[in-house]
N, CA, C and O atoms as a MOPAC input file, in Angstrom:
PM7 MOZYME 1SCF
protein

 N      4.60500 1   -12.48200 1     3.51200 1
 C      4.12100 1   -13.82600 1     3.71900 1
 C      2.61500 1   -13.82000 1     3.97500 1
 O      1.90600 1   -14.73300 1     3.55100 1
 N      2.12600 1   -12.78800 1     4.67200 1
 C      0.68700 1   -12.70500 1     4.94800 1
 C     -0.12200 1   -12.57200 1     3.65600 1
 O     -1.18700 1   -13.17400 1     3.52300 1
 N      0.37900 1   -11.79300 1     2.71900 1
 C     -0.32200 1   -11.63200 1     1.45000 1
 C     -0.34300 1   -12.94000 1     0.65900 1
 O     -1.35400 1   -13.29200 1     0.05200 1
 N      0.76500 1   -13.64400 1     0.67200 1
 C      0.81300 1   -14.93400 1    -0.01600 1
 C     -0.14500 1   -15.92900 1     0.63800 1
 O     -0.82800 1   -16.68300 1    -0.05600 1
 N     -0.19500 1   -15.93300 1     1.96100 1
 C     -1.10000 1   -16.83200 1     2.67900 1
 C     -2.55900 1   -16.49700 1     2.36500 1
 O     -3.36400 1   -17.39500 1     2.11600 1
 N     -2.89900 1   -15.21000 1     2.37800 1
 C     -4.26600 1   -14.78400 1     2.06200 1
 C     -4.66200 1   -15.24500 1     0.66000 1
 O     -5.74200 1   -15.80000 1     0.45500 1
 N     -3.77900 1   -15.00700 1    -0.28700 1
 C     -4.05400 1   -15.39900 1    -1.66800 1
 C     -4.29700 1   -16.90200 1    -1.75900 1
 O     -5.18700 1   -17.34700 1    -2.48300 1
 N     -3.51900 1   -17.66800 1    -1.03900 1
 C     -3.66100 1   -19.12100 1    -1.05700 1
 C     -4.96600 1   -19.56300 1    -0.38300 1
 O     -5.69300 1   -20.39100 1    -0.93100 1
 N     -5.26700 1   -19.01500 1     0.80100 1
 C     -6.48800 1   -19.39400 1     1.52700 1
 C     -7.74600 1   -19.07800 1     0.73200 1
 O     -8.70300 1   -19.85200 1     0.73500 1
 N     -7.73900 1   -17.95400 1     0.06000 1
 C     -8.90900 1   -17.53200 1    -0.71100 1
 C     -8.92700 1   -18.13200 1    -2.11300 1
 O     -9.85200 1   -17.90300 1    -2.89200 1
 N     -7.88000 1   -18.90800 1    -2.41700 1
 C     -7.74600 1   -19.54100 1    -3.72600 1
 C     -7.85800 1   -18.52000 1    -4.85400 1
 O     -8.51500 1   -18.75000 1    -5.87000 1
 N     -7.20000 1   -17.39600 1    -4.64100 1
 C     -7.17400 1   -16.32400 1    -5.62900 1
 C     -5.90700 1   -16.43800 1    -6.45600 1
 O     -4.89800 1   -16.97400 1    -5.99600 1
 N     -5.96600 1   -15.94400 1    -7.64700 1
 C     -4.80800 1   -15.94400 1    -8.53700 1
 C     -4.56500 1   -14.50900 1    -9.00000 1
 O     -5.05400 1   -14.09800 1   -10.05200 1
 N     -3.81600 1   -13.76200 1    -8.21800 1
 C     -3.45900 1   -12.40700 1    -8.61600 1
 C     -1.98100 1   -12.20100 1    -8.34300 1
 O     -1.44000 1   -12.74000 1    -7.37800 1
 N     -1.32900 1   -11.42200 1    -9.19400 1
 C      0.09800 1   -11.16700 1    -8.96400 1
 C      0.31400 1   -10.23500 1    -7.77400 1
 O     -0.52100 1    -9.38200 1    -7.47600 1
 N      1.43500 1   -10.41300 1    -7.11100 1
 C      1.88700 1    -9.51900 1    -6.04600 1
 C      3.25800 1    -9.03100 1    -6.48400 1
 O      4.17600 1    -9.82500 1    -6.69100 1
 N      3.38900 1    -7.71400 1    -6.62300 1
 C      4.66800 1    -7.19700 1    -7.10100 1
 C      5.04900 1    -5.91000 1    -6.37700 1
 O      4.26800 1    -5.35700 1    -5.60300 1
 N      6.23400 1    -5.46300 1    -6.64000 1
 C      6.81300 1    -4.23900 1    -6.10000 1
 C      6.95800 1    -3.26100 1    -7.24700 1
 O      7.15500 1    -3.67900 1    -8.38800 1
 N      6.86500 1    -1.94900 1    -6.97000 1
 C      7.06100 1    -0.95900 1    -8.03000 1
 C      7.99400 1     0.13600 1    -7.53700 1
 O      7.87900 1     0.60700 1    -6.40500 1
 N      8.91100 1     0.52900 1    -8.39500 1
 C      9.82100 1     1.64300 1    -8.10600 1
 C      9.92900 1     2.49400 1    -9.35600 1
 O      9.97800 1     1.97900 1   -10.47300 1
 N      9.96600 1     3.80300 1    -9.15600 1
 C     10.11500 1     4.75800 1   -10.24300 1
 C     11.38900 1     4.44400 1   -11.03500 1
 O     12.44000 1     4.18700 1   -10.44800 1
 N     11.29400 1     4.46400 1   -12.33200 1
 C     12.45200 1     4.19500 1   -13.19400 1
 C     13.50700 1     5.27500 1   -12.96800 1
 O     13.20200 1     6.46800 1   -12.97800 1
 N     14.74600 1     4.84400 1   -12.76400 1
 C     15.84700 1     5.79200 1   -12.62200 1
 C     15.99700 1     6.40500 1   -11.24500 1
 O     16.77200 1     7.34700 1   -11.07700 1
 N     15.28600 1     5.90400 1   -10.26700 1
 C     15.44100 1     6.49000 1    -8.93900 1
 C     14.69200 1     5.71000 1    -7.88400 1
 O     13.98900 1     4.74300 1    -8.17600 1
 N     14.85700 1     6.14700 1    -6.66400 1
 C     14.20400 1     5.47900 1    -5.54300 1
 C     13.28400 1     6.43900 1    -4.80100 1
 O     12.88000 1     6.16400 1    -3.67200 1
 N     12.95000 1     7.56800 1    -5.43300 1
 C     12.08800 1     8.54900 1    -4.78000 1
 C     10.67300 1     8.01500 1    -4.58700 1
 O     10.07900 1     8.18500 1    -3.52200 1
 N     10.14200 1     7.37500 1    -5.60900 1
 C      8.78600 1     6.85000 1    -5.53500 1
 C      8.82300 1     5.34000 1    -5.61700 1
 O      9.47200 1     4.75600 1    -6.48400 1
 N      8.10000 1     4.71600 1    -4.67900 1
 C      8.00500 1     3.26300 1    -4.70300 1
 C      6.73300 1     2.83700 1    -3.98700 1
 O      6.16800 1     3.58300 1    -3.18700 1
 N      6.29900 1     1.62900 1    -4.29200 1
 C      5.14900 1     1.02600 1    -3.62700 1
 C      5.57300 1    -0.36600 1    -3.20400 1
 O      6.06200 1    -1.15000 1    -4.01800 1
 N      5.38300 1    -0.67500 1    -1.91100 1
 C      5.85100 1    -1.95100 1    -1.37600 1
 C      5.17400 1    -3.15100 1    -2.03900 1
 O      5.84100 1    -4.11400 1    -2.41800 1
 N      3.84800 1    -3.09000 1    -2.17900 1
 C      3.11500 1    -4.20300 1    -2.78200 1
 C      2.03100 1    -3.66900 1    -3.70100 1
 O      1.29900 1    -2.74700 1    -3.34100 1
 N      1.93200 1    -4.24600 1    -4.87700 1
 C      0.82100 1    -3.97600 1    -5.77700 1
 C      0.13600 1    -5.31000 1    -6.01900 1
 O      0.76900 1    -6.27900 1    -6.44000 1
 N     -1.16000 1    -5.35100 1    -5.74800 1
 C     -1.93100 1    -6.57300 1    -5.91800 1
 C     -2.73100 1    -6.48900 1    -7.20500 1
 O     -3.33000 1    -5.45900 1    -7.51300 1
 N     -2.73500 1    -7.56400 1    -7.93600 1
 C     -3.47400 1    -7.59800 1    -9.18800 1
 C     -2.80200 1    -6.73000 1   -10.23900 1
 O     -1.58600 1    -6.53800 1   -10.23200 1
 N     -3.60200 1    -6.22500 1   -11.11600 1
 C     -3.09900 1    -5.39200 1   -12.20700 1
 C     -3.24300 1    -3.91000 1   -11.84200 1
 O     -3.82800 1    -3.13000 1   -12.59300 1
 N     -2.71300 1    -3.54200 1   -10.70000 1
 C     -2.79900 1    -2.15800 1   -10.25700 1
 C     -4.07800 1    -1.86300 1    -9.49500 1
 O     -4.46400 1    -0.70400 1    -9.34500 1
 N     -4.73000 1    -2.90200 1    -9.01700 1
 C     -5.97800 1    -2.70800 1    -8.29000 1
 C     -5.74200 1    -2.09800 1    -6.91400 1
 O     -6.43100 1    -1.15700 1    -6.51900 1
 N     -4.76300 1    -2.63700 1    -6.18300 1
 C     -4.51200 1    -2.20700 1    -4.81000 1
 C     -3.01600 1    -1.99500 1    -4.60600 1
 O     -2.20000 1    -2.83200 1    -4.99200 1
 N     -2.66800 1    -0.86700 1    -3.99500 1
 C     -1.28700 1    -0.59900 1    -3.60600 1
 C     -1.19900 1    -0.57300 1    -2.09500 1
 O     -2.03100 1     0.04400 1    -1.42900 1
 N     -0.19600 1    -1.24100 1    -1.55300 1
 C     -0.02700 1    -1.31100 1    -0.10400 1
 C      1.36700 1    -0.81800 1     0.25400 1
 O      2.36700 1    -1.29400 1    -0.28300 1
 N      1.41500 1     0.13100 1     1.15900 1
 C      2.66800 1     0.65800 1     1.69300 1
 C      2.70800 1     0.27300 1     3.16500 1
 O      1.73200 1     0.48000 1     3.88700 1
 N      3.82500 1    -0.28200 1     3.61600 1
 C      3.95700 1    -0.75100 1     4.99200 1
 C      4.97600 1     0.12400 1     5.72100 1
 O      6.08800 1     0.33900 1     5.23900 1
 N      4.57500 1     0.62100 1     6.89200 1
 C      5.44600 1     1.47700 1     7.70100 1
 C      5.49500 1     0.95200 1     9.12600 1
 O      4.45600 1     0.62500 1     9.70100 1
 N      6.68900 1     0.86800 1     9.70300 1
 C      6.87000 1     0.43500 1    11.08700 1
 C      6.81000 1     1.65700 1    12.00200 1
 O      7.74200 1     1.94200 1    12.75400 1
 N      5.69300 1     2.36400 1    11.91600 1
 C      5.49400 1     3.58900 1    12.68400 1
 C      4.00500 1     3.74200 1    12.96500 1
 O      3.17000 1     3.22100 1    12.22600 1
 N      3.67800 1     4.45500 1    14.02900 1
 C      2.26400 1     4.71800 1    14.32600 1
 C      1.79500 1     6.01000 1    13.65700 1
 O      0.59500 1     6.27100 1    13.57900 1
 N      2.73300 1     6.80800 1    13.18000 1
 C      2.40800 1     8.06900 1    12.51800 1
 C      2.84100 1     8.00900 1    11.05200 1
 O      3.96600 1     7.62100 1    10.73700 1
 N      1.93700 1     8.39500 1    10.17400 1
 C      2.26200 1     8.47500 1     8.75400 1
 C      2.52200 1     9.94500 1     8.44400 1
 O      1.62800 1    10.78400 1     8.55600 1
 N      3.74600 1    10.23800 1     8.05700 1
 C      4.11800 1    11.63100 1     7.76200 1
 C      3.44700 1    12.10500 1     6.48100 1
 O      3.12200 1    11.30700 1     5.60200 1
 N      3.24700 1    13.40400 1     6.39100 1
 C      2.63500 1    13.96100 1     5.18100 1
 C      3.52000 1    13.70800 1     3.95800 1
 O      3.00900 1    13.53000 1     2.85300 1
 N      4.83600 1    13.69100 1     4.14900 1
 C      5.73000 1    13.40900 1     3.02400 1
 C      5.55900 1    11.97000 1     2.53000 1
 O      5.65200 1    11.71400 1     1.33000 1
 N      5.30900 1    11.02600 1     3.45200 1
 C      5.04600 1     9.63700 1     3.05400 1
 C      3.74900 1     9.55900 1     2.24000 1
 O      3.68100 1     8.87500 1     1.21900 1
 N      2.72700 1    10.27200 1     2.71400 1
 C      1.44700 1    10.28200 1     2.00200 1
 C      1.59400 1    10.87800 1     0.61100 1
 O      1.04000 1    10.36300 1    -0.36000 1
 N      2.34300 1    11.96400 1     0.52600 1
 C      2.52800 1    12.64400 1    -0.76500 1
 C      3.23200 1    11.73200 1    -1.75900 1
 O      2.80400 1    11.61800 1    -2.90700 1
 N      4.31400 1    11.07900 1    -1.32400 1
 C      5.05200 1    10.17500 1    -2.21300 1
 C      4.18500 1     8.99000 1    -2.64600 1
 O      4.21600 1     8.57700 1    -3.80600 1
 N      3.41600 1     8.45200 1    -1.70400 1
 C      2.54800 1     7.31600 1    -2.02000 1
 C      1.47000 1     7.73900 1    -3.01600 1
 O      1.16400 1     7.00000 1    -3.95100 1
 N      0.89900 1     8.91500 1    -2.81900 1
 C     -0.11900 1     9.42600 1    -3.73100 1
 C      0.45400 1     9.62000 1    -5.13700 1
 O     -0.18200 1     9.25000 1    -6.12400 1
 N      1.64700 1    10.19800 1    -5.22800 1
 C      2.29800 1    10.40100 1    -6.53100 1
 C      2.56700 1     9.06700 1    -7.22000 1
 O      2.30900 1     8.91100 1    -8.41300 1
 N      3.09100 1     8.10300 1    -6.45300 1
 C      3.37300 1     6.78600 1    -7.02100 1
 C      2.08300 1     6.10700 1    -7.46900 1
 O      2.04200 1     5.47300 1    -8.52400 1
 N      1.03900 1     6.24100 1    -6.67300 1
 C     -0.25600 1     5.63700 1    -7.00500 1
 C     -0.80900 1     6.21500 1    -8.30200 1
 O     -1.38100 1     5.48700 1    -9.11300 1
 N     -0.64500 1     7.51000 1    -8.49800 1
 C     -1.09900 1     8.13100 1    -9.74500 1
 C     -0.27900 1     7.62200 1   -10.92700 1
 O     -0.81800 1     7.36800 1   -12.00500 1
 N      1.01100 1     7.47900 1   -10.71700 1
 C      1.90300 1     6.98500 1   -11.77800 1
 C      1.48700 1     5.57900 1   -12.22400 1
 O      1.46900 1     5.27300 1   -13.41600 1
 N      1.15400 1     4.73300 1   -11.24900 1
 C      0.79000 1     3.34100 1   -11.52900 1
 C     -0.67700 1     3.22300 1   -11.94500 1
 O     -1.04100 1     2.31000 1   -12.68600 1
 N     -1.51500 1     4.14100 1   -11.47200 1
 C     -2.95100 1     4.08100 1   -11.75400 1
 C     -3.70900 1     3.19800 1   -10.78600 1
 O     -4.63500 1     2.48900 1   -11.18100 1
 N     -3.31800 1     3.23600 1    -9.50400 1
 C     -3.96700 1     2.39600 1    -8.50300 1
 C     -5.41200 1     2.80200 1    -8.26700 1
 O     -5.76000 1     3.98200 1    -8.30500 1
 N     -6.23700 1     1.80600 1    -8.02300 1
 C     -7.63700 1     2.05800 1    -7.69600 1
 C     -7.83500 1     2.22200 1    -6.19800 1
 O     -8.73900 1     2.93800 1    -5.76600 1
 N     -7.00100 1     1.56700 1    -5.40400 1
 C     -7.12700 1     1.61100 1    -3.93500 1
 C     -5.73400 1     1.73600 1    -3.34200 1
 O     -4.79300 1     1.08200 1    -3.79200 1
 N     -5.60900 1     2.60000 1    -2.30500 1
 C     -4.31500 1     2.85200 1    -1.66500 1
 C     -4.43100 1     2.57100 1    -0.16900 1
 O     -5.31800 1     3.09400 1     0.50600 1
 N     -3.51900 1     1.73400 1     0.33900 1
 C     -3.57100 1     1.33600 1     1.74100 1
 C     -2.19700 1     1.50300 1     2.38600 1
 O     -1.18600 1     1.05700 1     1.84400 1
 N     -2.17500 1     2.15700 1     3.56000 1
 C     -0.99700 1     2.19900 1     4.42100 1
 C     -1.25400 1     1.22900 1     5.56200 1
 O     -2.26800 1     1.35000 1     6.24900 1
 N     -0.37400 1     0.28100 1     5.77900 1
 C     -0.44700 1    -0.60900 1     6.93100 1
 C      0.63400 1    -0.13900 1     7.89900 1
 O      1.80400 1    -0.03000 1     7.53100 1
 N      0.23100 1     0.13800 1     9.14100 1
 C      1.19500 1     0.69200 1    10.09400 1
 C      0.82600 1     0.31000 1    11.52600 1
 O     -0.06400 1    -0.51000 1    11.75100 1
 N      1.50800 1     0.90600 1    12.47400 1
 C      1.34100 1     0.57300 1    13.88900 1
 C      0.28700 1     1.42000 1    14.59600 1
 O      0.23900 1     1.43700 1    15.82600 1
 N     -0.54600 1     2.11300 1    13.85200 1
 C     -1.59400 1     2.91800 1    14.45600 1
 C     -2.62400 1     2.03400 1    15.16100 1
 O     -2.70000 1     0.83400 1    14.89800 1
 N     -3.41200 1     2.62700 1    16.05300 1
 C     -4.41700 1     1.86200 1    16.79500 1
 C     -5.76300 1     1.77200 1    16.09100 1
 O     -6.48700 1     0.78800 1    16.23900 1
 N     -6.09500 1     2.81800 1    15.31500 1
 C     -7.42000 1     2.87500 1    14.70100 1
 C     -7.32100 1     3.10900 1    13.19800 1
 O     -6.43600 1     3.82800 1    12.73300 1
 N     -8.23000 1     2.50000 1    12.44100 1
 C     -8.26300 1     2.74600 1    11.00300 1
 C     -8.70400 1     4.18200 1    10.71600 1
 O     -9.39300 1     4.80400 1    11.52400 1
 N     -8.30200 1     4.69100 1     9.57300 1
 C     -8.68800 1     6.03900 1     9.15500 1
 C     -8.57300 1     6.12500 1     7.64100 1
 O     -8.02000 1     5.23500 1     6.99400 1
 N     -9.10200 1     7.20700 1     7.09000 1
 C     -8.97200 1     7.49300 1     5.66600 1
 C     -8.55600 1     8.94800 1     5.54300 1
 O     -9.17400 1     9.82900 1     6.14100 1
 N     -7.50900 1     9.20100 1     4.76800 1
 C     -7.02600 1    10.57200 1     4.58900 1
 C     -7.91100 1    11.30600 1     3.57800 1
 O     -8.73500 1    10.69900 1     2.89400 1
 N     -7.72500 1    12.60100 1     3.50400 1
 C     -8.49000 1    13.39500 1     2.53600 1
 C     -8.15300 1    13.00700 1     1.09600 1
 O     -8.92600 1    13.28700 1     0.18000 1
 N     -6.99700 1    12.36200 1     0.89400 1
 C     -6.58800 1    11.89200 1    -0.43600 1
 C     -7.12400 1    10.50000 1    -0.75400 1
 O     -6.85300 1     9.96000 1    -1.82600 1
 N     -7.88700 1     9.91400 1     0.17600 1
 C     -8.45200 1     8.58900 1    -0.05200 1
 C     -7.52600 1     7.44000 1     0.29100 1
 O     -7.79200 1     6.29900 1    -0.08600 1
 N     -6.43100 1     7.72500 1     1.00600 1
 C     -5.52200 1     6.66000 1     1.43700 1
 C     -6.07300 1     6.03900 1     2.71500 1
 O     -6.34200 1     6.73800 1     3.69200 1
 N     -6.23700 1     4.73400 1     2.69700 1
 C     -6.72800 1     4.02100 1     3.87700 1
 C     -5.55300 1     3.74300 1     4.82200 1
 O     -4.53600 1     3.18700 1     4.40700 1
 N     -5.69700 1     4.13000 1     6.08200 1
 C     -4.69500 1     3.83900 1     7.10700 1
 C     -5.23800 1     2.64900 1     7.89700 1
 O     -6.29300 1     2.74800 1     8.52300 1
 N     -4.52000 1     1.52600 1     7.87100 1
 C     -5.00800 1     0.29700 1     8.47700 1
 C     -4.00300 1    -0.21200 1     9.50900 1
 O     -2.83400 1    -0.41500 1     9.18400 1
 N     -4.45100 1    -0.42200 1    10.75700 1
 C     -3.55500 1    -0.99800 1    11.76400 1
 C     -3.13000 1    -2.41000 1    11.32400 1
 O     -3.91900 1    -3.16200 1    10.75100 1
 N     -1.88800 1    -2.74100 1    11.60200 1
 C     -1.37400 1    -4.04300 1    11.15200 1
 C     -2.16900 1    -5.20100 1    11.73100 1
 O     -2.31000 1    -6.23500 1    11.07800 1
 N     -2.69500 1    -5.05100 1    12.95100 1
 C     -3.46200 1    -6.14600 1    13.56200 1
 C     -4.75800 1    -6.41900 1    12.79400 1
 O     -5.18500 1    -7.56700 1    12.67400 1
 N     -5.37000 1    -5.36900 1    12.28200 1
 C     -6.59100 1    -5.54500 1    11.48300 1
 C     -6.25300 1    -6.08000 1    10.10300 1
 O     -6.95000 1    -6.94500 1     9.57300 1
 N     -5.17600 1    -5.55600 1     9.52500 1
 C     -4.79200 1    -5.99700 1     8.19200 1
 C     -4.55600 1    -7.49200 1     8.16600 1
 O     -4.22300 1    -8.04600 1     7.11800 1

């Protein structure tokens, strides 16, 4: 709902969709904004496991994402060595 509200407030017209690997549920991305511009993965945890990062990175490569964001319960923003942005939900 927050993404839909943001899109409306900013009067932007971009698609918001979900992506899952064909034939399985191993790789998925919760939200893809635009035409693969931004991928957002949402976790109800303060810690992002390395396995979560690895799967998100693989999915992002499959889709061709330009920007990768994890929204979670952490206190401070960060960027992983793979270029994944870790964003606290309050800031997001």
